[in-house]
N, C-alpha and C positions, 0 to 999 in steps of 0.2 A: 503494499500498499505506500502512497507517494507519501511524504512527508512535509506538510504545508508549513513553511514558519508561521513565526507569530511575530507582531507588531504589539509593545508596551502603549497602554494608553495613558496618557498625562494624567494625573490627578489622582486615578485610584490604583494605576499600576497594573492592573489587569489585563492579561492579554488577549487580543482579538489574530486571529486567523487570519493570515494576508488574501489568501482565495478564499472564497465563500460561495452559497448556491443562492440567486436572486430569484424570489417569489412573485415577482411582476406576471399576468397573465397566466398563473398554474391554475386551472380554473379548482374552484373549491372542494370541487368531488374527487377530484385526481391527487390533491395534495397532500393528503396522508402518507399514502403510498409513494410518491414522486419523492418527498422526504425521507420518507424509510431508507427507499435504496438509493437515493442520495450518500447517507450515513455510512449506508455498507459501501459505497465505491470510496469514502473516505472524508467526506465532508462534514465540517464542525463549525463554521460560520450558517446562517440563515437571515436572509433579510426579507423582511416581512414589511406590513404598514397595514394602518387603519382601511385605508382606499381598497384594499386588494381582495379584501373580501373573505379570507383563505387564512385566517391567523387560528382560529380553533382547529381545523382539519390539520394545518401544519402544527401544530402542537401536538395533535395527536400522533402525527407520524414522528417525533420525537420520543413522545412517552412511550411508543411500543418499543424503539431502540432501546431504551432504557431499563424496560420491562426485559427485555431479551437479554438483557447485559453486552449490549454492542458497545455503549458508553454510558457514563455516568452524566449527570445534568451537567457537573462542572464542565465535564469536557466539551460543551456543546455552547456557543453566543448565538445569542437572539438579539439580533437589531429588527425594532421595529418603529413605525412613526403615529406622529397625532397631524390627523388629516386636517383640513382648512375649515373645516364646517365645527369645528370644536376646540377655538382658541382661546373663547371667553375663560377666565382662569377656573369658577368654579368646574364647568363642563369640562374642562380640560383635565382636571384632577380626577373627575369622574369618570371620564371615557380612558384615562391612561390605567387607573385602578381595575375597570373593567377589560383593558385589552391585556393587562396581566392575568385574568381569571381565564379568557379565552384562549392564551398560550397554556397558561393549566400547569405551567411550570413552576411556581413560586416567584417568579422575578425575571425582569427584563432586563437583558445584559447594557444595551444599549439603547436609549430613546432619543427619536431625533423629531423635529417639526419639520413638518415635509416639505412645506412653504412658504415663504416668507410675505404671507396673506391672508387674513381673517374672513372665511364667507358666514352668510347669514344660516342660521339651523335652521334647519328644517326635519321636524324628527320622520317624517316622512320619508325623507329621502335625503339619509345622513353621508351620502359617501357618491363621490365625481363633484365635478366643477358647477353642474347646474341645480340651481334651489329646487326647481319641478322637475329636473331629473332629464329635461329635455331640451332649452334653450335658454333659460333665465338664469344668469348669473348675479346675484346681488350680495354686493361688498358690505359686510361689519365692521363697526369700530373699534375693533378691540383692537390695542397697542402689542407688539411681542411683548414687550414687557410683563405684561400681564400673562401671557403664554408660557416664556420665563419660569415665571416667579412658579407657577402649576408644575412644571416639571422638575422644579428643584425642591417643591412640597412633596412628590413621587420618589427623588432621591433620598428626602429625608427620611422618608416612611421606610426605605429597603425594599422599594416595590422596582426601581430601576438604579442597576449599581455607575450607570456613565449617564451623560446626556449631550445632545448635541443639535444639530440644526443640517436640513438638508436645501440646495436650491439655494442659499443665500450667497449674498456677495461680501467684500470685505467691508463693506459700510455700514452694512446692517450689522453683522459682527463685532465691529467696532463699537455699534452703540449696544450692547449687550453687554459688552465689557466694562459700561461707564456703573452697571447697577448688580450683575450678576457676584452673587454669593459664591457660587458654582460655576465657574467657568467650562464653556463649552469644549468638548474636547474633540469631537469628528464634525467634520464637514463632509457632505456626501453631496458628489456634484455628478452631472453628465461628462463624459470626460471619454476621449478617444480621438484619432490624428486630425479628425477632422474639425475638433473642441478641444482644444491644447488646455485653455485658458493657466498659461505659465505662470502670469502673475499671482494669480490667487492660489495656487498652489504654493507658490513661494512665500507667498502671506500667512499660508497657515502652518508652512515649517519656521517662518519666523516668530509664530504665535504658540507655539507648542501645541496644535492640532493636527491629528492625524486625517487623511483625506481617504474617502474611499471613493470611487469611479464606477459610475455605471453606464452600462447601454457602452460597453467596452466596443462593440462590433459597430458602433455607427447606424446608420438607418437601417442595419438589417432587425432590429430589434422594433421597427415601428413598420415593417411592410403588411405587417399580418394583422394591422387594426382596419376596426371597418373605414369604410367611405367617410362617413360622420363623424369621422376624428381625424380630418387633413392634416398631414404633416409634409414637410420635404423631402420626405427618405424616397418616394419612389421615383422623384426628377436628379437623385443623385446616385454616381457610382458608386456602387457597394465596397467595401473597405477588402474583400475578399479576392477581390478582380484586379487590384490594383500591381503592377508591374512589381513595384517595390517589394510591396508585404508578400508576393508568391516569390521571387527571386529569395527573400530572406529564409523563408519556408524550407525551401530548397537545400539554400545554405547549410542551415541547423538542422535537417531532416526533422522539421515540424508541419505542423496544419498550420495555415492561415491564421485560423482563431488564437491557437497558441501564440505565435508571433504577436500576436496584438493585446493580447496579457501580458506577454510576459515587456514588451513595452511600456506597463504602467509599473508591477511589478517592480522592476528593476531600477525604478523612479522612486519606489518605495510608498507608491498606493496598495489598498487594499482593490479588490475587482469582485464580483458578485455574479459572474453570469450564470446563465440559465441552459440546460439542454433536458429533455426527457429521454435523451436515446442514450444507452448504457455507454455507448462508446464515445461520444463528445464529450460526456459527461466525466468520465476518466480522464481525457485528454485535456480538458477545461481545467482541473484540478490539476495537472502536471506541467506546469508554468512558472516554477521557479528553479531549477534545475539546471539553467543553462543561460550563459550570459552573451550579449550581444556587445560589441563595440559600440564606443560614446559617438562613434558618428552617426551610425547606423540608425541609435535610437534617435540623434538629429536633425535625421534625413526624414525620419518617420514623421516628427513633430513638424518637418515643412510643410506637410501636408495639409496644414491649420486654416481651415476657411471661418470659423469663429461660428461654427453652423450647427445652432441650436436645433434638436428635433423634437427633445420636450419641451414644447413652447406654448403657453396659453396665448400666448400673443401671435400665434397661428392657428392651433385647432379648436377654437372658440369663436368660428368666426361671426356669429350672431354678438358675441359681447365679448372682445380679445382682453386678456389679462396683461398687458404689457411689461413681465417683472423683468424682462431682460434687454434692456434699452441701456 
């Protein structure tokens, strides 16, 4: 089994595996088995979110593996996220505690604010961007400070071991620093050769924060989304077919996926790829046992186009939310 390196989380000192398994787009009815099989393949980090709607099922897969003696609770690292409709302080505390119960594992290892924006809460439609589930986006006037203080409360209760943010920029993180009693220890961002965000990554290093990159394969993650969720993916060349990536795969006797993931892990990021194919699942985990040359890493980074695919300014055509401006 592949031995995945771990990184030390600032503040708590807890170790997080550098390669994990992303649960976005895993159907709830499949999540338990997918997670169980991923654990058998060697995965110990699982990245979920309230918005994914599969936390309970993912937790069942982990509990099955624990009950069978494959892992202990301490072996598994669970990251999950608070959705935009739950930013109001008391609601965030309540929902966060409910998410811990949904996973059924006693605590969450890393809890993140999913996006730096609050949406109005509709008890009939708590997930997704649309207030009515179809086309209406309603912002809520809740400051990030209230939400961060809710995460700190969950942290103080021992329900979550570490707290951080996702899809934030440096300005928003600097603002958190002005009032935080517990400093954010993780930033999760879209990160691939079409969206390198080098200054943001360096900012996190300066501030002693870890970075997790999602959508490591660029447009590939977004091609299977429904037409009602328009992105730029279909108009963008797949990274798997870029000559540079294919040549490096040949040179190092790896798949193009492994080259893309190693490009991130060699530069100190965590990655959370997803595949339900057993062979690709194992390949995606085996991405730390070789090193590319610095010039090759830089050459891959030169593909940067500043291209966000996970952009609510694009995929909410009726009411764009322009976060990345």
